[in-house]
VEXVEXKE-913729 format. One record per residue (C-alpha): x, y, z. Coordinates in steps of 0.001 Angstrom, whole numbers, padded with zeros to 6 digits, always signed. Layout:
XYZ/...
***
This chain:
-112188+031901-025171/-110715+030580-028409/-107818+031651-029938/-107953+034090-033016/-107230+032001-036318/-104267+034485-037073/-103027+034069-033595/-099458+033006-033981/-098866+029108-033669/-096509+027267-031192/-094379+025078-033277/-091197+022569-032805/-088057+023012-034570/-088129+019755-036404/-090385+020483-039206/-091085+019636-043129/-088246+021878-043702/-086076+019263-042329/-087492+016293-043996/-087017+017990-047397/-083639+018985-046818/-082749+015468-046077/-084375+013679-048621/-082908+015949-051148/-079279+014997-049872/-078439+011674-051484/-075280+009739-051755/-074615+010922-055432/-074304+014350-053939/-072429+013392-050936/-069632+011752-053461/-070389+014803-056119/-069037+016816-052686/-066177+014716-051829/-064623+014697-055125/-065426+018415-055374/-063078+018915-052135/-060704+016497-052919/-060138+018151-056491/-060199+021437-055574/-059616+021813-051876/-062082+024705-050527/-062389+026928-054045/-065799+025798-054144/-066671+026158-050520/-068463+029732-051897/-070573+027452-054112/-072091+025475-051493/-073303+028509-049545/-074774+029867-052915/-076541+026680-053107/-077982+026697-050133/-079491+030214-050047/-080621+029325-053796/-082813+026237-052099/-083856+028580-049525/-085674+031091-052116/-086701+027960-053855/-088472+025940-051272/-089710+029136-049624/-091968+029792-052833/-093018+026385-052913/-093950+026693-049276/-095399+030081-049560/-097576+029060-052369/-099481+026703-050446/-099526+028527-046899/-100993+031400-048281/-103471+030136-050620/-104440+026807-048941/-104048+024750-052329/-101079+022173-053409/-098648+023128-056052/-100116+020935-058499/-103321+022673-058362/-101060+026065-058699/-099300+024422-061956/-102576+023152-063435/-103667+027583-063427/-100816+027749-066127/-102377+025647-068763/-102163+021770-069516/-098762+021493-070361/-097562+021017-066379/-099703+017864-066228/-098621+016752-069628/-094962+017043-068679/-095547+015957-064607/-097368+012541-065274/-094927+010690-067603/-092186+012270-065173/-093405+011325-061771/-094513+007381-063328/-090618+007265-065103/-088811+008949-062372/-090124+006930-059209/-089574+003603-060897/-085650+003959-061846/-085116+006177-058674/-086471+003497-056447/-084151+001246-057591/-081186+003145-057428/-081997+004456-053975/-082915+000836-052512/-079278+000132-053998/-077126+002742-053039/-078746+002654-049184/-077756-001325-049094/-074311-000594-050300/-073079+000101-046646/-075048-002566-045329/-073353-005008-047721/-069941-003354-046876/-070478-004276-043278/-071108-007705-044027/-068839-008317-046969/-068237-011762-047805/-071316-013176-046205/-073497-014900-048980/-076535-013665-048107/-076000-010514-045937/-072887-009193-048339/-075606-008921-050975/-076796-005424-052528/-079548-006736-053879/-080870-008443-050375/-080252-005310-048239/-081977-003366-051288/-084993-005522-051035/-085052-005098-047207/-084698-001248-047797/-087691-001137-049904/-090277-003076-047591/-088846-001351-044882/-089577+002112-046225/-092968+000585-047558/-093904-000426-043921/-092825+002903-042610/-094889+005178-044602/-097523+002623-045043/-098768+002002-041663/-097489+005482-039900/-098951+008868-039938/-096846+011942-041217/-095711+012496-037711/-094277+009453-036746/-092486+009552-040407/-091148+013141-039365/-089637+011593-035989/-087973+008708-037895/-086436+011151-040167/-085123+013249-037683/-083137+010569-035836/-082038+009351-039305/-080706+013003-039915/-079231+013519-036877/-077227+010353-037281/-076054+011253-040506/-074823+014765-039605/-073369+013888-036381/-071144+011192-038304/-070171+013198-040848/-069526+016815-038906/-067530+014694-036304/-065781+013510-039511/-064811+016839-040506/-063632+017957-037000/-061295+014810-036475/-060004+015754-039821/-058545+018991-038265/-059259+021446-041484/-057142+024876-041597/-059625+027426-040718/-058069+029967-042886/-057974+027865-045428/-061697+026982-045026/-062753+030550-045309/-060328+031467-048082/-063127+029532-050240/-066087+031726-049492/-064177+034124-052238/-066019+033245-055818/-063259+031849-057917/-063664+029182-060829/-061407+026632-061305/-059911+026284-064988/-062267+023682-066750/-064351+023704-063683/-067829+025862-064484/-070153+022644-064475/-068712+021407-061819/-069221+024451-060026/-072723+025112-061411/-073375+020976-060432/-071950+021580-056682/-074382+025009-056648/-077389+023448-057871/-077621+019705-057276/-076882+019373-053429/-080454+018995-051800/-082221+019233-055052/-084784+016904-056421/-088623+016687-056908/-088814+016602-053035/-088702+020139-052895/-091980+020296-054476/-093293+018289-051926/-092762+020524-049134/-096293+022175-049619/-097816+018425-049351/-095595+017805-046047/-096926+021363-044649/-100286+020309-045297/-099724+016960-043541/-098173+019060-040769/-101360+021394-040470/-099212+024381-041404/-100847+025069-044536/-102665+028427-043415/-101347+031970-043271/-100807+032380-039613/-097905+029961-040426/-095900+032035-042990/-093426+032936-040601/-092869+029309-039142/-092461+027881-042365/-089939+030529-043448/-087803+029681-040111/-088463+025752-040681/-087158+026264-044080/-084022+028530-043466/-083127+026411-040568/-083241+023285-042261/-081021+024296-045110/-078611+025752-042869/-078340+022148-041149/-078473+020871-044645/-075160+023466-045510/-073113+022600-042639/-073319+019104-043478/-072468+019980-046984/-069512+021707-045853/-068459+018946-043902/-068543+016548-046738/-066451+019353-048748/-063730+019600-045329/-063575+015219-045350/-062668+015213-049299/-060248+018251-048805/-058344+016978-045523/-059032+013251-046126/-059172+012105-049714/-057006+014498-051285/-054445+013706-048174/-054675+009929-049289/-054344+010571-053151/-056955+008525-053768/-059415+009029-056799/-062842+008244-055584/-065347+006401-058130/-068305+008092-059766/-071708+007183-058132/-072528+005586-054981/-069372+003489-054944/-067363+006267-054141/-068467+006344-050635/-067243+002938-050334/-064032+004143-051455/-063876+006721-048688/-064846+003919-046065/-061364+002444-047309/-059438+005398-046685/-061076+006084-043199/-060323+002674-042050/-056549+003176-043303/-056374+006355-041425/-058364+006303-038553/-059097+002536-037843/-061889-000029-038269/-064545+001828-035877/-064767+005250-037660/-064875+003101-040873/-067709+001206-039553/-069250+004387-038038/-069239+006059-041425/-071336+003345-042915/-073597+003668-040673/-074008+007136-041318/-073821+006709-045002/-076810+004126-044234/-078906+006574-042373/-078548+009278-045328/-079626+006255-048093/-082642+005519-045712/-083764+009120-045064/-083953+009938-048775/-086035+006863-049212/-088370+007449-046849/-089097+011193-047955/-089632+010280-051467/-091899+006970-050286/-094210+009993-048591/-093890+012936-050170/-093554+011945-053979/-096706+009698-052986/-098626+012570-052007/-097838+014089-054817/-098886+011408-057239/-101682+011093-055155/-102810+014838-055770/-102192+014577-059469/-104631+011688-059960/-107203+013404-057642/-107149+016487-059953/-106715+014553-063432/-109685+012240-062749/-111933+015755-061404/-111870+014648-057582/-109637+017668-056478/-106843+017804-053893/-109146+017450-050670/-110732+014405-051750/-109640+011274-049675/-108367+009253-052985/-105951+012191-053042/-104519+012184-049624/-102258+010568-047547/-103608+007002-046922/-105978+007784-050365/-105919+004700-053011/-103498+007051-054979/-100969+007092-052376/-100671+003707-051792/-101038+002669-055496/-097596+004873-056370/-096282+003469-052567/-096634-000016-054369/-095170+001197-058099/-092222+002428-056038/-091428-000573-053872/-092039-003691-055875/-091654-003416-059455/-088308-001666-059128/-086845-004576-057047/-086771-006335-060364/-083759-003521-061500/-081990-004699-058610/-080946-008219-060054/-081527-007156-063715/-079428-004483-065646/-081163-001290-065642/-083252-001129-069237/-081049+001675-071255/-084231+003408-072392/-085542+004177-068726/-081687+005521-067762/-081779+007834-070669/-085272+009042-070364/-084760+009204-066163/-081635+011553-066807/-083208+013533-069502/-086729+014166-067392/-085090+014128-063881/-082530+017067-065062/-085390+019157-066481/-087509+018955-062874/-085815+021552-061199/-086029+024233-063794/-089460+023359-064508/-090292+024047-060362/-088184+027219-060790/-089645+028923-063664/-093213+027737-063028/-092745+029715-059556/-092365+032919-061407/-096030+033361-062675/-097307+031720-059424/-095991+034152-056972/-096177+037474-059514/-099779+037409-060623/-103197+037487-058836/-102699+033605-058003/-101789+034582-054776/-102836+037433-052296/-101049+040728-053259/-099216+041136-049745/-097524+037721-050299/-096188+038289-053672/-092566+038249-054727/-090458+041040-053745/-088062+042454-056335/-085217+041212-054426/-087242+037556-054526/-087775+037799-057839/-084033+038476-058480/-082927+035404-056362/-085857+032994-058018/-084877+034275-061395/-081179+033325-061111/-082046+030377-059470/-084222+029441-062922/-081322+030296-065096/-078823+028406-062765/-081175+025359-063427/-082197+025506-066918/-078215+025835-067954/-077260+023054-065306/-080356+020886-066432/-079684+021054-070072/-076261+020110-069298/-077226+017417-067489/-079830+016175-069814/-076969+015997-073074/-074934+014243-070999/-077381+011886-069771/-077899+010794-073271/-074575+011570-074954/-072398+009468-072674/-074223+005895-073102/-074339+006836-076947/-071121+007539-077021/-071468+011301-077988/-068773+013719-077207/-069788+015154-073522/-069251+018874-072412/
***
């Protein structure tokens, strides 16, 4: 006798939640956390915990919409009018082009550092090209299940590396727990907001529903499974980020080193680790750094390609269920090609200032866009009444929306002001 459709499904620990959480933690987030730890010690630990809770709420909302309606998030956005499509279309094309060059470059940095001095293997552009092609092949020729397993291995590698570094650093437990008291350092409001809102937050949060669909978890029977998957994934992310904070507070701060901004800051940490613990720990860290970068590359190559395919399927009138709009369809492959090969030019050439400015501006405003649009999607007849937000969910989602709006405006202004010589805030 067949099992009822609404029977509780069997599931595995590794799911789309781990993929979306790992993809969102890039090298820039790692540097930001290290800098926060080196500058403020454990004072901002509470902001990390708050950020994890807000991400759980945000991603749960995006996943819940897909699970209880069977529709993609873009189908939901279309019910809000035409403006989401007008925003999302240019955004995903420009963001993908510039992000891809940045992601390939940052993933290449630790490999180039391992072979420093070699005329070919010590070049960032060489490993950047290799990274892009590897991501392209792994996504083009594999199903979601294989992609998920590869991501899980990379997550395990980067998680074990950073957590063990934190253990080796031997943090003071009482000092660490004191960081749970909500305090903001003088002049550090935006650093606090960035730490709470930035870590683990990219366009791939909206890709969660697409990975749920690929996993087969896009039915109401999987709602509880989805919530457990999402919560456990961000708990893992929280532990990872706290470990980075500990390394910043105990290793970088003790060494009295000022980390560089951007991905280069992680190479500065490699030097500190080699001086303090030896070459083995330094090399091990570079491998973990590479794993973190590659997991983000694979997540974007897979998840954002699915989002673009769905966007094109809808704007061309074919719908989300059409083969062209699904994994392996022509629009998914088109975007995968766009992510991989044209951005390789930016690995050798200077990035055009116009693209950098526009990427910074649109990128900073995507997270508030997601948070704000989830409120009408989850509080109206766009979802069945039994699955709409409770008051406390609305409060958390509202707080998330406000945080991301403030942080988005701040980041967007600074993205434009810095290169143009305007005063930053």
